[in-house]
N, C-alpha and C positions, 0 to 999 in steps of 0.2 A: 504493500499499500503505499502511495505516495505521502511522505511526510507532509506536505504542503497541502494537501486535498482538502483540508478544512478551510483554505483560502476560498475555494469555490462554492462553500456551502451558503446557501441563502441567508441574508441576514434576517434576525426575527423581527415581524412586523409589530407596530405599535400595540396591536391587540395581544400579540404573544407576550410583551413586555407586562402590561397592564393585567393580564391574566394570571400570569406566574406571581406578580406582586399581591392581587388580591387573594390567591389561595394559599402563598408561601409565608406571607406576613404574619397573619395571626397564626399559622403553625409553629413559627420560630418563637415568637412570644410567648405561646401557650407552654413551651418548654423550658422558657426561661422562668416564667412564673412558677411552674411546678419544681425546677430545681431550686431556685430561692426559698419558696414556702417550705419545701420538705427540710432544706438546711437549717432554716431559721426554727422549725419546730424541733429538730433533734439537738440543737444546740442551746435552745431557750425554754422550751416546754416539755422538759422532761418532769416526771410526776411529783418531783421534789416540792414539798410543802402544799401539794395541790389541795389537801382537805386541812389545811392550817388557816386559823384565822388570819388574815394579811396585817392586821393591827399589831399583833404579837411581833412582827419583823420589821416594825418602824421604829427609827431612833426617837422619833418624835410624833405628835400629831396635832400639827397646826390646824387652825380654823379653816374650814372650807364653805364657800357661800355658793349653794346651788341655785342656778338660775334658770326659770322657767318661763320662758316668752309664750303666752297663750294668745289664741285668736279661735272662738268658737270650739272650744275644748270641753264643754259641759259634760259630754258622754265620757270622759276620760280623767279629767284633772282630780276628781276625788280619790280615784284608785292610784294614781300617779304619786300624789302627796303621801297617801296612806303606804304605799309601799318604800318610799323615801324615808319615812320614819322609823321604818323598821331595820335601817341601815345599822350595822355594827361599829361602824366609824364613830367615834365619842365626840367629835367637836365639828358641827356643821348647822349652817342656818339656810332656810331656804327663802327665796325672793320671788315671789312670781308676780308676772306683768301681764294685767289684762289689757290687751291692745285695741280698745274698742270692739270688744265682742258684742255681736247682735244676739247672742243666746243668753243662756242664764250662767256663763262662766264666771262673770263677776260675783253674782251673788253666791256661788258655790265657794269662791275662793274666800270672801268675806266670813262665810259661815265655818269655813276651816281654821282662818286665822283666829277666830275667836275660841275655836276648841284646843290649837296649839300655838297660844301667843308667844310662847318663848323660841319658837323654832320657825315659825312662818310669817312673814310679811308680805304684803300686798300692794303693788302699785297699778293704779289705775290710769290708763291713757283716754282721753276724750274721744281720740279719732284712731283709726287705723292708720299706722306709720310704719309698719313692717317688723319683720324679725330683727333686724340688726338694730334699729331704734330700741327695740325693748331689752335687748340683750346691753345695748350700751348704758341705758336707764339703770337697771339694774346693777350693772357692774360699778357705775360709779356710786350706788348706794351701799354696795358690799363692805362687810367688815373684815372679810378673811383675805389674806395674802393668795389664796389659791381660789380660783373660780371655776366652777362645773358647770358647763351649759348643757341642757338637755331638751328635748323636745316635750312638746304637751301631752304626748301619747306613751313616752317611755318609761316601761318600767325596771328601775335599776336593781341588780342583784345586791343583796344584804352587803356582799364584801366588795362590790365595785369600786367604791370611794377609797376603799383601802388599798386596792390593787393598783389605782391610778397613782395614789399616793408614794405608793413604794417606789415606782417608775419615777416620778417626779424629784424624790429626795435622793435618788442614785447621783445626780449631775446637776449642779446648779446653771447649767447651760441650757437644760430641758425648758422650753418655753411652753410646750403644749404636750399632752399624752391624750389619745384616742383609744375608745375602747372597742368591744366587739359586738355590735349589734347583730340580734338574732330576732327572725320573723316569727311573731306569735300567732298571725291569723293565716290558717293552711285549709280552708273549706273548699277552695276553687283550684283549678288548673294553674290559673296565673299566679295564686298564692304560693302553690307549693313548689313551681318552677324557680320563684324567687328565692326560695330556701335555698336551693344549690346555688344561685346565682350569688347571692351574699357573701357565701363561703368562697366561689371561685374568684369574684371578682371584685370583693372588697378586702375579706381574709388574706386570701392567697396573695394578691399582688402586693397588700400591705407589708405582709412577712417579707417578701422579696424586696422591696423597696427600703424597708428598715435596716436589711444587710446592707444596702448601699449607702444608707445615712440619711436619705431625703425621702419625704412623703408627698404625694401629688396632693393629698388633702387629709384633714381630721376629718371624722363624720361627726357632723354638727348635733348629731343625736345624742351622743355622749363625748364629750371632749372638755378635759381639765386644762386649766391655763395658769402660769404664773403671773399674777397680776402686774408685777413690775414690765414683763415681755409684753403685754397687752398694752398698756399704758405706753410704752415706746414706740409700738407700731401704730398707735392711734385708733384702738379697739375695732370695732367692726365698721364695714363701710356699708352705708345705707342704700347705695344705688347699685350693689352687686347682687346679682340673682341668686349666685351660691355665695352667702358670707363666710361659709366655713373654708371653701377652696381658697378664697381671696386672703383671709387672714393667715391661712397654713403658709401661703408663699410670701407674704410680708414678713410673718416671723423669721423664715428660714433665709430669707435674703438679708434680714437685719442680724444675721449670725446666731439666731438660736436654734436649737435643735427641736424637732417634732417626734415622737415616739408612738409606737403602736402597742397597746397591753391586749393580748387576747383573753387573760383570765377576768378583765372588768366587763361584764355583760350588761347589755341594756336590751330587752324585750319589747320589740317595737311593732307598730301596725303598718301595712303596706298596702296600697291600692291593689284591689281585686278586680277591676273593671278595666277594658282596654282604654276608654277615655282617660280614667284617673291614671294610668300607667303612662299614657303617652303625654299627658300635662307634667307629670313629674319628669320624665326622661329629657323632656324637651327643655324644663327649667335647668336641670343638671346640665344639659350639653350647652345651653346659653351661659351659664354661668363659668363653665369651664373655659369657653372661648373668649369670655370677655377677660377672665383672669390671666390668661397668656398673653391676649393682645395688650392688656394693661402694663405687665411688666416686661416685656420683651426690650425695652430700653436699659432696665437694669440687669437683664440677663447677660448682655454684650460685655459686662467685665469679667476679666477673667477670675475674679475672686469667686465669682459665682458657679464655677464648672461644674460641681456637684448637682446644680440644677438643670444643666444642659440634658442630659439623659430622659429626664421626666418631661421637659418642654419637647424634646424631640420627638418622644413615642406618642404625646399625643398628637402633635401635628401630623404625624405619619399616620395616625387614627383618623384624623380628620380627611387627610388625602386619600385613604384607603377606603371612605366612604365615598367620596366624589368619584374615583377611579370604578367602585362598584356600580354607582349610577351610571356612568357613562357606558360601562359593559352593556349594562341591562338596556339602555335606550337604543344602543347601536344594534344589538342583537336583535330587538323587537323589529327595529325598523327593517334590519336585512331579511327578518322573515316575512315581514308585510310585503315588500317589493320583490321577494323571491330571489334576490341576489345580493351578495355583500356590496355595501356601500363602500366600505374600504376592506383590502385582504383579510381575512381571518374574523372579522367582527361575528357572523353568525353563528360561530362554534365557540366563541372565547368563553361564554358562561357555562358550556356543558363539562359538569364536574368531573368525568373520566375516573381513573384511580386515585388521583391526588384529592380530588374533592371528597371523596369516601375517608379517605386517610385523614383530612382535615377535620371530617364530622366526627370522626373515632378520637382524634386527639383532643377534641373540644369536650367531648364527653369524659376523656379520661380526667383532663385537667379538673372537672368539676367532682369526679370520683376520690381524687388525691385530696382535694381541699374538704370534702366533707369526711373523710377518714383522719384528717388532721383535727378537724373542729369535732370531731363525736365525744371528746371528753366534755365540751361545753353543753353539748345537746344531745342528750342520750339517744333521742329518736332521729336523730339525723340521717343516718343510713337509710333509714326506710324509704326517705325521699328520693333516693338514688334514681328509682325507676322513672322519675317524672323529668330527670335530664335529658331523656332523648330528644324531648320537644324543645329544650332551651337553645341550640344552636340556631335554629329557625327563627323563633320568636325574638330572641336577643339581637341577632344581626340586623333583622328587619326594621324593629322599633328604633334600636338605637343609630342605625345607619340613617333612617329617614329623620330622626330628631337632630342629628349632627347636620346633615343637609339643609334642614330648615332654619337652625340657630344660627348659622354663620352669618347670612345677611341680617337677621335679627341683631346680632350682637354689633355688627357694623354699623347699621344704622340708629342703634339705641343711644341716647344720650346718657352720658356719665353722670348727669344732674339728675337724671329721673329715679325716682326712689320706688326699691323694691317693697311693694305693700302685699299684705296677705288676700289671699281669695280662699274660698271655702274649701277646708282641707278634705281631700279623700284619703281616709284612714282604714279603708277596705270594710269596716265596720259603721263609720261613720262619712263625716265629709271634711276638707284643708288645703291650702297650698299657696305659694308665694308667686307674685307674678311682677 
């Protein structure tokens, strides 16, 4: 065979290149997440101290201020506060902000405050001003040097505060610690699929990013902050759709560490309708794009090199979504007109063997993540069967939400405040826009 015969091979078409990227980029990232997640679990999640009260491991128990911004949470707020009061951490206060709720949230909070005056304080905002404003209001009133923000539907494990504080006290440069949210409404197909998704795309990815030393975001549903760090970066930004992503980036760009503590559990509600899930994912996508665009100038400094992989991975994910859209549209056009508009487009999306390999890899990623998280949720592995539907639902919803969010983020005014709308909690309603 002629050693130079490769010169005469036809060059790959644009469709070939895009098709390879669409199929192999998530394939590569899945194995990176799995390798990082398994390494983190083997190094840091051995069962040492698993059944021990984390408070006994702490050198001190400083005051923690737990902030609960609320909008129309009448269905859940009583249960949330009562669960907090069961915490085994000895020094904490609760500050609940009723952000102009139109239901009975304010009345219920006042009743709870009268029953628990030493632990609970309530702030009433006359108008709906958004989650970030509620958090900022409560943070300025907080007495603790450590501030824990949770959602109005989050039920914290009795040891969650202790485990978060354990990580916080290990290093004075830790500015924030996020916990491990677990879904508690699992009555529909969407709910059950999200059980696997939260392990695969939140737990597994955060474990991998923790090894690198930077997190894309703390989970706003459960995140503890060092008060000094929060004040340094200016608290939460009222104009950001996902205030948790933005504050995570600002803390890390300012030199603070952000950590993940899988033992700090929070049981949360998630949308169980397609409409609710779509609105949530669109907000997440819009907030992520907002954050990256806002902080690109700061990322150009060489001192921020640890943030570059996070930014690059996110931008590649956005690019992947548009490549997928382009391949889909051109394949449809080619089929309609009966011939390729450009060479190779009509067959670009056919999965062939590598598509099956990618789907298998995605399911494997979720099985690995469920196996790691099984210690925190004893019934977790029983939901493995629902993961077979996840690749189709996840890729479709998240791809369309990113494609929709990019122009919205570019056109959205930075001064526009992100206010609450009716929450979709799976069993009730809520959401920020």
